[in-house]
C-alpha positions as CSV (number, residue, x, y, z in Angstrom):
1,M,-17.4,-5.6,4.5
2,S,-16.4,-3.6,1.4
3,N,-13.6,-4.7,-0.9
4,K,-11.3,-2.0,0.6
5,D,-11.9,-3.5,4.1
6,T,-11.1,-7.1,3.2
7,F,-8.2,-8.3,5.2
8,A,-5.0,-9.6,3.6
9,F,-4.0,-12.2,6.2
10,P,-6.9,-12.9,8.6
11,T,-5.8,-15.5,11.2
12,P,-8.1,-17.3,13.5
13,A,-7.1,-17.3,17.2
14,S,-6.5,-21.0,17.1
15,E,-3.5,-20.4,14.8
16,Y,-1.7,-17.9,16.9
17,G,-2.8,-18.8,20.4
18,G,-4.6,-15.5,21.0
19,H,-8.1,-14.3,21.6
20,G,-10.3,-13.4,18.7
21,T,-9.2,-13.1,15.1
22,A,-6.1,-11.1,14.2
23,F,-6.9,-9.2,11.1
24,G,-3.7,-7.5,10.3
25,M,-3.5,-5.2,7.3
26,T,-6.3,-4.8,4.7
27,L,-5.9,-6.1,1.2
28,R,-5.9,-2.5,0.1
29,D,-2.9,-1.7,2.4
30,Y,-1.1,-4.8,1.2
31,F,-1.5,-3.9,-2.5
32,A,-0.5,-0.3,-1.7
33,A,2.6,-1.4,0.1
34,G,3.7,-3.4,-2.9
35,F,3.2,-0.5,-5.2
36,A,5.0,1.9,-2.8
37,S,8.0,-0.4,-2.6
38,A,8.2,-0.7,-6.4
39,Q,7.9,3.1,-6.8
40,A,10.5,3.8,-4.1
41,T,12.9,1.4,-5.8
42,A,12.3,3.0,-9.2
43,T,12.7,6.5,-7.8
44,S,16.0,5.6,-6.1
45,A,17.4,3.6,-9.0
46,D,19.7,6.4,-10.2
47,T,21.0,7.5,-6.8
48,G,20.7,4.4,-4.6
49,L,18.5,6.3,-2.1
50,I,15.3,8.1,-1.9
51,N,14.7,11.5,-0.2
52,P,11.1,11.3,1.0
53,D,11.1,14.9,2.2
54,Y,12.1,16.4,-1.2
55,V,9.3,18.7,-2.3
56,D,8.7,19.1,-6.0
57,P,8.6,22.8,-6.6
58,R,6.1,22.2,-9.5
59,D,3.3,21.1,-7.2
60,D,4.6,21.5,-3.6
61,R,4.1,17.8,-2.9
62,S,6.8,15.6,-1.3
63,V,8.1,12.4,-2.9
64,A,6.5,10.5,0.0
65,Q,3.1,12.1,-0.6
66,K,3.2,11.3,-4.3
67,I,4.3,7.7,-3.7
68,A,1.6,7.2,-1.0
69,E,-1.2,8.7,-3.1
70,S,-0.3,6.9,-6.3
71,S,0.1,3.6,-4.4
72,Y,-3.4,3.8,-3.0
73,A,-4.8,4.8,-6.3
74,L,-3.2,1.8,-7.9
75,A,-4.4,-0.4,-5.1
76,D,-8.0,0.9,-5.6
77,A,-7.7,0.1,-9.3
78,M,-6.5,-3.4,-8.5
79,L,-9.4,-4.0,-6.1
80,A,-11.9,-2.7,-8.7
81,A,-10.4,-5.1,-11.2
82,R,-10.9,-8.0,-8.8
83,V,-14.7,-7.2,-8.6
84,K,-15.0,-7.2,-12.4
85,S,-13.2,-10.6,-12.8
């Protein structure tokens, strides 16, 4: 299993009464979600809201695309830093 496929909250079946292990989100997804939340908060700080459909005319990418792409790039960097530590 690669570092990107490591699960954030693996739970054995004995802990939730199910069958098999519930893996949930990957650690990469967990890190990206944290970064996306922070970026959305920073983006909406002036207006109190975020328009995910707004397309930047400079590069034809929406706010949602930019946040998602940069969140996963930051998550990948964080995972790489974990390997070096």
